Steps between C-alpha positions, in 0.01 A plus 500: 500500500637841410452820703237640263281191532546505878404867521197459275376192686546679834317810377194304391497246785264511793669672798427216744632236261813706433572539872460125552739428210754746640488342847545156346789614278707641789397258774771491768689797356556845649308780328629854554299802387746738332229737379155451647211492253415860423240671286618746237374673188658423163468677167351292219719561197339369178571512128233621259464264203511738204813708552650273764553799728500453875278691741381478859153354528467574870591364840428165660523365853770235547673313781866402516698287745849351545593199715798281573460126555811327634724757329311503168318819405157512345289793387154557362281786380137475395216731411240525775516532875539145638806525725506135609467371144801702384704381798413139408604570139835639622555189712425279201744706293774431757409129510520491119834680491645282777363183341364387835371140507163619632448711189458192275139433604423874510636531147272222378200670660598839352540349153155343538354838602670668204365236260148551638537877457613456138206269424262754654653779287463291182139426586433870559676591172286254305180646651616852412602394149141392432383859556756651262347707220671477162447801279551479125504788259284467191809508276638192675191299413485610137857408402 
């Protein structure tokens, strides 16, 4: 599992499930809070599709946290305001980086959650695709 998949799975996971996975992944290890979970505002920088120019869409509430588990650092940041969920994500990041034995079962569960999220997105996309309107100009039909 790469960091991007871990982050995405953690962001979309249920907070209670994520905390349970984090506890399981670092069972018997010492967890130090280097930077307690804290709320902050971030600027949403986006790119408009026509000219590809960047602009600020607005601000969003986010939480960030940094931990150390048996000498291995982990960090996480997520949109929203769930402090405990972000702390659990940071712990899982440290467990992933440190390749802790307890992370193996957590990784399997996170991959399963990510696969379920992808299937849900595909299902949603297919429902939305059915509502798509296709416009044709008269000249396109004549030629």
